[in-house]
C-alpha positions as CSV (number, residue, x, y, z in Angstrom):
1,M,124.5,61.9,-128.3
2,T,124.2,62.3,-123.9
3,I,124.4,65.5,-122.4
4,K,124.9,65.5,-118.8
5,H,123.8,68.0,-116.7
6,L,124.2,68.5,-112.3
7,H,121.8,71.0,-110.3
8,Q,123.8,73.2,-108.1
9,V,123.7,71.1,-105.3
10,E,125.4,68.3,-107.4
11,L,128.5,70.9,-108.7
12,A,128.4,72.3,-105.3
13,K,129.5,69.0,-103.8
14,R,131.6,67.9,-106.4
15,W,133.5,71.7,-105.7
16,S,133.6,70.9,-101.9
17,L,131.4,74.7,-102.0
18,S,128.0,75.7,-100.8
19,P,125.0,76.1,-103.0
20,R,124.7,79.3,-102.1
21,T,128.1,79.9,-103.2
22,L,127.5,79.2,-106.9
23,E,124.1,81.3,-106.3
24,R,126.3,84.0,-105.5
25,W,128.3,83.4,-109.1
26,R,125.4,84.0,-111.1
27,W,124.0,86.7,-109.3
28,L,127.6,88.6,-110.1
29,G,127.8,86.6,-113.3
30,Q,131.2,84.1,-112.7
31,G,130.9,80.6,-112.6
32,P,130.4,77.9,-115.4
33,R,127.6,78.6,-118.1
34,Y,124.1,77.5,-116.8
35,L,120.5,76.3,-118.1
36,K,118.0,77.9,-116.3
37,I,114.8,75.8,-117.6
38,G,111.1,76.0,-115.9
39,G,113.0,77.6,-112.8
40,R,115.6,74.9,-112.6
41,V,119.1,75.9,-113.0
42,V,121.1,73.2,-114.2
43,Y,124.8,72.8,-116.0
44,R,126.2,71.4,-118.8
45,L,129.2,68.5,-117.3
46,E,130.9,70.7,-120.8
47,D,130.8,73.8,-119.3
48,I,131.8,72.8,-116.1
49,E,135.0,70.8,-117.7
50,A,135.8,74.2,-119.6
51,Y,135.4,76.2,-116.9
52,E,137.2,73.8,-114.8
53,A,140.3,73.5,-117.0
54,E,140.5,77.7,-117.9
55,H,141.4,77.9,-113.8
56,L,143.4,74.7,-114.0
57,A,146.5,76.6,-111.6
58,G,150.3,76.5,-113.1
59,T,148.3,75.7,-117.2
60,E,149.2,78.9,-119.4
61,E,145.7,79.6,-119.3
62,G,145.0,79.7,-115.5
63,Q,147.2,82.0,-115.1
64,K,146.5,84.8,-117.2
65,K,143.3,85.1,-115.3
């Protein structure tokens, strides 16, 4: 089983955000789950996809937030 991880810059590109936005979200306790290993922050692809599904506009789940 291969687990894919994205670095902050890669996720920022995926979502067309500034990497600083992701930093702010982490500080505020928002955004997708992440791992901090040896001072590096990485996001598991499964957590990114779960976060995207939770925030999908027009879905029952996304409208609850």
